C-alpha positions in Angstrom: 289.9 48.5 130.3 288.2 47.1 133.4 286.8 49.3 136.2 289.4 47.7 138.5 292.2 48.9 136.2 290.7 52.4 136.0 290.6 52.6 139.8 294.2 51.5 140.0 295.3 54.2 137.5 293.3 56.9 139.2 294.9 56.0 142.5 298.3 55.9 141.0 297.9 59.4 139.6 296.7 60.8 142.9 299.5 59.2 144.8 302.1 60.4 142.3 300.8 64.0 142.4 300.9 63.9 146.2 304.5 62.5 146.1 305.7 65.3 143.8 304.0 68.0 145.8 305.2 66.7 149.2 308.8 68.2 148.8 307.9 70.9 146.3 309.6 73.6 148.3 312.9 71.7 148.4 313.3 71.1 144.7 314.7 74.5 143.7 317.6 73.9 146.1 318.1 70.2 145.9 317.9 70.0 142.1 319.1 73.5 141.3 321.8 72.3 138.9 319.2 70.6 136.6 316.2 72.8 137.1 317.8 76.2 137.1 321.4 76.3 136.2 321.3 74.0 133.2 318.2 75.7 131.6 315.2 77.3 133.3 312.9 75.7 130.8 313.5 72.3 132.3 312.2 73.7 135.6 309.3 75.5 133.9 308.1 72.2 132.6 308.7 70.2 135.8 307.0 72.8 138.0 304.1 73.1 135.6 303.4 69.4 135.9 303.8 69.4 139.7 301.6 72.5 140.3 298.9 71.5 137.8 298.6 67.7 137.8 295.0 67.9 136.4 296.4 69.4 133.2 298.9 66.5 132.6 298.4 62.8 132.2 299.5 60.1 134.6 302.6 59.2 132.6 303.8 62.8 132.5 303.7 62.9 136.3 305.5 59.5 136.5 308.2 60.8 134.1 308.8 63.8 136.4 309.0 61.6 139.4 311.4 59.3 137.6 313.5 62.4 136.6 314.0 63.3 140.3 314.9 59.7 141.2 317.4 59.6 138.4 319.0 62.8 139.6 319.4 61.2 143.0 321.2 58.1 141.5 323.2 59.4 138.5 325.6 62.2 137.7 324.1 65.1 135.8 326.0 66.8 132.9 324.8 70.4 132.3 327.5 70.7 129.6 326.1 68.0 127.4 322.5 69.4 127.7 323.5 73.0 127.0 325.6 71.9 124.0 322.7 70.1 122.4 320.3 73.0 123.2 322.6 75.5 121.5 323.0 73.2 118.5 319.2 72.7 118.1 318.4 76.4 118.3 321.1 77.2 115.7 319.4 74.9 113.1 316.7 76.0 110.7 313.7 73.8 110.2 310.9 73.9 107.7 307.8 75.9 108.7 304.8 77.7 107.3 306.9 80.9 107.0 309.9 79.1 105.4 313.0 77.8 107.1 313.1 79.1 110.6 315.1 78.7 113.8 313.0 77.7 116.8 313.4 78.0 120.6 313.0 74.7 122.5 309.7 74.6 124.3 309.7 73.6 128.0 308.5 70.1 127.2 311.1 69.7 124.5 313.8 71.0 126.9 312.7 68.3 129.4 312.8 65.6 126.8 316.2 66.4 125.4 317.6 67.1 128.9 316.7 63.5 130.0 318.3 62.1 126.9 321.6 63.9 127.2 321.9 64.9 130.9 322.4 61.6 132.7 325.9 60.0 132.5 327.4 56.8 133.8 330.4 56.8 136.2 332.7 56.3 133.2 331.3 59.5 131.6 329.2 57.8 128.9 325.6 58.9 128.3 323.2 56.8 130.3 320.1 56.8 128.1 320.2 54.3 125.3 316.6 54.0 124.2 314.0 56.8 123.9 310.2 56.6 123.3 308.5 59.8 122.3 304.8 58.8 122.1 303.2 62.0 121.0 300.2 63.2 118.9 300.5 64.4 115.3 302.0 67.9 114.8 304.1 67.8 118.0 307.3 68.5 116.1 308.4 64.9 115.8 310.2 65.6 112.5 312.3 68.4 113.8 313.3 66.4 116.9 314.3 63.4 114.7 316.2 65.5 112.2 318.2 67.4 114.9 319.2 64.2 116.7 320.5 62.6 113.4 322.5 65.7 112.4 323.9 66.0 115.9 325.1 62.4 115.9 326.8 62.9 112.5 328.6 66.0 113.6 329.5 65.2 117.2 329.1 61.4 117.6 331.7 58.8 116.8 334.1 59.6 114.0 332.5 56.8 112.0 328.9 57.5 113.2 326.1 55.9 111.3 322.6 57.4 111.9 319.7 55.6 110.3 316.2 56.9 109.8 313.8 53.9 109.5 310.1 53.7 108.8 307.6 51.2 107.4 307.1 53.0 104.1 309.5 54.9 101.8 307.3 58.0 101.9 307.2 58.1 105.7 311.0 57.6 106.0 311.6 60.3 103.4 309.6 62.9 105.4 312.2 62.9 108.2 315.2 62.3 105.9 314.2 65.2 103.5 314.2 67.5 106.6 317.7 66.3 107.4 318.8 66.9 103.8 317.5 70.5 104.0 319.4 71.1 107.2 322.6 69.9 105.6 322.1 72.1 102.6 321.7 75.0 105.1 324.9 74.1 106.8 326.9 73.5 103.7 325.3 75.2 100.7 328.4 74.7 98.6 328.7 71.0 99.3 332.3 71.3 100.5 331.9 69.2 103.6 329.0 66.9 102.9 327.8 64.8 100.0 324.0 64.9 100.0 322.2 62.3 97.9 318.5 61.2 97.8 318.8 58.6 100.5 322.3 59.1 102.0 324.4 61.9 103.5 328.2 61.4 104.0 330.8 63.6 105.7 333.6 64.5 103.3 336.1 66.0 105.7 339.3 64.1 106.6 339.1 62.4 110.0 335.4 61.8 110.0 333.6 59.0 108.2 330.1 59.5 109.5 326.8 59.2 107.6 323.0 59.5 107.7 320.9 57.1 105.7 317.2 56.6 105.0 316.0 53.0 105.2 312.6 51.3 105.0 311.1 48.1 106.2 311.3 46.6 102.7 314.9 47.7 102.1 316.8 44.8 100.5 320.3 45.5 101.7 320.9 45.9 105.4 324.1 43.9 105.8 327.2 45.6 107.0 325.4 48.2 109.1 327.1 49.6 112.2 324.5 51.9 113.6 325.3 54.5 116.3 321.8 56.1 116.2 318.5 54.7 115.0 315.4 56.7 114.5 312.2 54.7 114.0 309.6 57.0 112.7 305.8 56.2 113.1 306.8 52.7 114.4 303.2 52.3 115.7 302.1 51.5 112.1 304.4 48.5 111.8 302.5 45.3 111.5 303.2 41.6 112.2 301.9 39.8 109.1 302.3 36.2 107.8 306.0 35.5 107.2 307.1 39.0 108.3 307.8 40.6 111.7 307.0 44.3 111.8 310.1 44.8 114.1 312.5 43.3 111.6 314.1 46.6 110.5 314.4 47.9 114.1 315.9 44.6 115.2 318.5 44.6 112.4 319.5 48.1 113.2 319.7 47.8 116.9 321.6 44.5 116.9 324.3 46.2 114.9 325.0 48.7 117.7 326.9 46.4 120.1 330.4 47.9 119.9 329.2 51.6 120.1 330.1 53.5 123.2 326.9 55.6 123.3 324.3 54.0 121.0 320.9 55.6 120.9 317.6 54.2 119.6 314.7 56.7 119.3 311.1 55.6 118.6 309.1 58.7 117.7 305.5 57.8 116.9 301.8 58.5 117.2 299.2 55.9 118.0 297.5 53.9 115.2 294.9 51.2 114.6 297.5 48.5 114.6 296.8 47.2 118.1 298.6 43.9 117.5 301.8 45.3 116.0 305.3 45.3 117.7 305.1 48.8 119.1 302.0 48.3 121.1 303.7 45.5 123.0 306.8 47.7 123.6 304.6 50.6 124.8 303.0 48.4 127.4 306.5 47.6 128.7 307.5 51.2 128.6 304.5 52.2 130.6 305.2 49.5 133.1 308.7 50.9 133.7 307.2 54.4 134.3 304.7 52.9 136.8 307.6 51.3 138.6 306.6 47.7 137.8 309.7 47.1 135.7 313.3 48.5 135.9 315.2 50.0 133.0 317.3 53.1 133.8 318.7 53.3 130.3 315.3 54.2 128.9 313.5 57.5 128.7 309.9 57.8 127.7 307.6 60.8 127.1 304.0 59.8 126.7 301.1 62.1 125.9 297.6 60.6 126.0 294.3 61.1 127.9 293.7 59.8 131.4 291.0 57.2 132.0 288.3 59.8 132.9 289.1 62.4 130.2 286.3 63.3 127.8 287.6 63.2 124.3 285.5 66.2 123.3 286.7 68.4 126.1 289.2 71.2 125.2 291.0 70.4 128.5 291.7 66.9 127.2 293.1 68.3 123.9 295.5 70.6 125.8 296.6 67.7 127.9 297.5 65.4 125.0 298.9 68.2 122.8 301.3 70.4 124.8 302.1 72.3 121.6 298.5 73.5 121.1 298.8 77.1 120.2 302.5 76.7 119.4 303.0 74.2 116.5 299.2 73.6 116.3 296.6 76.3 115.7 294.4 76.9 118.8 291.2 76.0 117.0 292.6 73.0 115.2 291.3 70.4 117.6 287.9 71.9 117.8 287.5 71.8 114.0 288.9 68.3 113.8 286.5 67.0 116.5 283.6 68.4 114.7 284.8 66.6 111.5 285.4 63.4 113.5 281.7 63.1 114.4 280.8 62.9 110.7 282.0 59.4 110.2 283.6 56.4 112.0 286.6 56.8 109.7 287.1 60.4 110.8 286.7 59.5 114.5 289.3 56.7 114.2 291.7 59.2 112.7 291.0 61.8 115.5 291.5 59.3 118.3 294.7 57.7 116.9 296.4 60.8 115.4 295.2 63.7 117.7 294.3 62.0 121.0 297.1 59.4 120.6 294.9 56.5 121.5 295.3 53.0 120.1 291.9 51.9 118.7 290.3 50.1 115.9 287.1 50.8 114.0 284.4 48.2 114.2 282.5 48.7 110.9 279.6 46.5 111.9 276.4 48.4 111.3 274.3 49.2 114.4 271.0 47.9 112.8 270.7 45.7 109.8 268.6 46.9 106.9 266.0 44.2 107.7 265.7 45.2 111.4 265.6 48.9 110.5 262.9 48.2 108.0 260.8 46.4 110.6 260.5 49.6 112.6 258.5 51.3 109.8 254.8 51.5 110.4 251.5 53.3 109.6 252.2 56.5 111.4 251.5 60.0 109.9 252.1 63.1 112.1 249.5 65.0 110.0 246.8 62.6 111.1 247.5 62.3 114.8 244.6 63.1 117.1 244.4 64.6 120.6 247.1 67.3 120.2 249.7 65.2 122.0 253.1 66.5 123.4 255.7 66.4 120.7 259.5 66.8 120.7 261.0 68.1 117.4 264.6 68.1 116.3 266.3 69.2 113.0 269.7 68.6 111.5 270.5 70.9 108.6 272.8 70.6 105.6 273.6 73.7 103.6 273.7 72.6 100.0 275.6 69.3 99.8 273.0 66.9 101.1 269.6 66.4 102.7 268.3 67.8 105.9 266.1 66.0 108.4 263.3 67.1 110.8 261.9 64.6 113.3 258.7 64.7 115.3 258.3 62.2 118.2 255.2 61.6 120.4 254.4 59.1 123.1 251.1 57.2 123.2 250.0 56.4 126.7 247.4 54.1 125.2 249.8 51.8 123.2 252.8 52.6 125.4 254.8 53.3 122.3 256.9 56.1 120.8 256.0 57.3 117.3 258.5 59.2 115.2 257.8 61.0 111.9 260.8 62.4 109.9 260.7 64.7 106.9 263.7 65.0 104.6 264.6 68.0 102.4 267.2 68.5 99.6 268.1 71.5 97.4 267.1 70.7 93.9 269.8 72.9 92.4 272.5 70.7 94.0 271.1 67.4 92.6 272.8 67.3 89.2 276.1 65.3 89.5 275.5 64.3 93.1 276.7 60.7 93.9 273.1 59.8 95.0 271.3 61.7 92.3 269.3 58.8 90.9 268.3 57.6 94.4 267.2 61.0 95.5 265.2 61.5 92.3 263.4 58.2 92.9 262.7 59.2 96.5 261.3 62.5 95.5 259.1 61.0 92.8 257.5 58.8 95.5 257.0 61.6 98.0 259.7 60.6 100.4 262.1 63.5 99.8 261.0 67.1 99.5 263.0 69.4 97.1 263.8 73.0 98.0 264.3 75.4 95.1 267.8 76.7 94.5 271.3 75.6 95.5 270.8 75.4 99.3 268.3 74.3 101.9 265.3 76.6 102.2 265.0 77.1 106.0 261.8 79.2 105.5 260.1 76.1 103.9 261.2 74.0 106.9 260.0 76.6 109.4 256.6 76.7 107.7 256.2 73.0 108.0 257.1 73.0 111.7 254.6 75.8 112.3 251.9 73.9 110.4 252.6 70.8 112.4 252.3 72.8 115.6 248.5 72.9 115.0 248.3 69.1 115.2 250.7 68.5 118.2 251.9 70.4 121.3 255.5 71.1 120.6 257.3 71.0 123.9 260.9 71.2 122.7 262.7 71.9 119.4 266.2 70.6 119.5 269.0 71.7 117.2 272.8 71.8 116.8 273.7 75.3 117.7 276.6 75.4 115.2 274.4 74.8 112.2 271.0 76.4 112.9 271.2 80.2 113.2 268.9 81.1 110.3 266.1 78.6 111.1 266.2 79.3 114.9 265.9 83.0 114.1 262.8 82.4 112.0 261.2 80.2 114.7 262.0 82.6 117.4 260.4 85.4 115.6 257.1 83.5 115.4 256.9 82.6 119.0 259.0 79.4 119.4 261.7 81.0 121.5 260.7 79.3 124.7 260.8 75.8 123.2 264.0 76.1 121.2 266.7 74.0 122.9 270.3 73.6 121.8 271.2 69.9 121.8 274.8 69.1 122.3 276.3 66.7 119.7 278.7 65.1 122.3 278.7 61.4 123.0 277.5 62.1 126.6 274.3 63.8 125.2 273.5 60.8 123.0 274.2 58.0 125.4 270.8 58.1 127.1 268.7 58.2 123.8 270.9 55.6 122.2 270.4 53.1 125.0 266.7 53.9 125.3 266.2 53.5 121.6 268.0 50.1 121.7 265.6 48.9 124.4 262.6 50.2 122.5 263.6 48.8 119.1 264.6 45.4 120.3 261.4 44.9 122.4 259.1 42.3 121.0 257.1 43.9 119.5 259.1 47.1 119.1 258.1 50.0 121.3 259.0 52.6 118.7 257.5 53.1 115.3 258.8 55.2 112.4 256.7 56.7 109.6 256.7 54.5 106.5 259.6 56.2 104.7 262.5 54.2 103.3 264.9 57.0 104.0 264.4 56.2 107.7 265.7 52.7 107.0 268.5 54.1 104.8 269.7 56.3 107.7 269.5 53.7 110.5 271.2 51.0 108.5 274.1 53.3 107.7 274.9 53.8 111.3 277.9 52.5 113.1 277.6 52.7 116.9 280.7 54.3 118.3 281.8 54.4 122.0 284.1 57.1 123.5 286.7 56.4 126.2 284.0 57.1 128.9 281.8 54.4 127.3 279.2 56.9 126.0 277.6 55.9 122.8 276.8 57.7 119.6 276.0 56.6 116.0 278.4 57.7 113.3 278.4 57.1 109.5 281.0 55.2 107.7 281.5 57.6 104.8 280.3 60.9 103.5 277.4 59.8 101.4 276.0 57.1 103.8 273.7 59.6 105.5 272.4 59.1 109.0 270.7 62.5 109.6 267.2 61.0 110.2 268.6 58.7 113.0 270.4 61.6 114.7 267.3 63.8 114.8 265.1 60.9 116.0 267.6 60.3 118.9 267.6 64.0 119.7 263.8 63.9 120.1 264.1 60.9 122.4 266.7 62.8 124.4 264.5 65.8 124.6 261.4 63.8 125.7 263.3 61.8 128.4 264.8 65.0 129.9 261.7 67.2 129.6 260.3 68.3 133.0 256.5 68.6 132.9 
């Protein structure tokens, strides 16, 4: 996204918030029927967005603005909305405590009210297409299941509801929830025939059904859909000889004679940036921005704004309105920590939890050859002059090696010099995927073994203290979530004043990453590593990742492609650049 586009979106959000707040006091009277008399949860959501725009994304604000404009233009039917609300809350859905009835949350109330509340002059429902673009664990499955069952029971006598997806397993997730609901409603099987992929109404006078279909289903002829649910449509691909929208197109083109057809796309973002959904989403967002017109469409979009930090809990609450409801309060914090372990994990975090379309560029940051060129004849134990030194450590517990980096700057050569030590618990070596490699490194003196099953922090503390006799340690950086034992030891021997927690966020790594690139690509390089092949191993395993604020941080591609030595080296650069002498 260009800076010009970002400026435009910032301005649009500010203008929309101002528009919504301008007549705030008049809404309870002007729109009382919808906001209060139909169901107060609709008003709770609407006023929550208006009064706290910073907690909601641009497209939430635009959806509320559009809601008011639709109320001004179309008839509102409280009866339809209340009927669906009562129906939904009478159903039992799967949950961690077994099958349970759930109250609609304010955001769900707003979504369903938009779908069912607006009617045309002839009394038919206005909304024909729905886009719920929400992160994982928002309750997409319960929403889908409820809509399908409702159509079967209260839609046309010959209603045909179809649940479609790109894979059989994905389609079955939603359909199996529908089957469970039908078993609840008719345990004896007197009114419905429930099969593996199809449910039919047995009572005289109704010939409705619900069926599970997938993109590779062979038979789609003779369909007469009244309701179509496309689950995880963002994963559909356009490949050679195949259009990812084929299933959706077949289903929607069968709906022509229906009085109140409804197509519902319920999905989370994916890495398929060139699939059919991404193009549709761009059009949907243009409608919300007022650049296109389509009053028969409703969209609810949850994603970060252009300036949101993906590691900020406020961003997580913005993109996941069910945080603390259907999602445990600490879930995003734990997943963000895991996301920083590899590029693959970060891709999943961004697409599935932040609801951002993105792809993973698996090109390594530095080639093996270039990383190896940075090794030189530098030994921290033989340095002269007691120079200032920044230290940083990154500790594993028992599953892999730990790294401690020492970096100094030479005013004579105008270069940085970095020495990194590596440690591994000997008791965890047997059966480790890198066992033979680590044994070879240890035999050559590159990797130190600790006795036992876990890293010996006392051994590392002793080495740091010994090195402090050769260099003037000005800062010791560490990840505060993984360093309590070692920092306690170092504090007890007088290092309390130099211990410095180093944030693992992208913003904290951006400066040292960019600085390191300039140093490494200078000819000749302005940074030198000690002659240890593990340094090369770590640097050549790095993939440079960029967050939505364009801050950079290296990640690893997989669990055993370790990058710890690179992380600690960058932490020392960050400490040196920000140290005030």
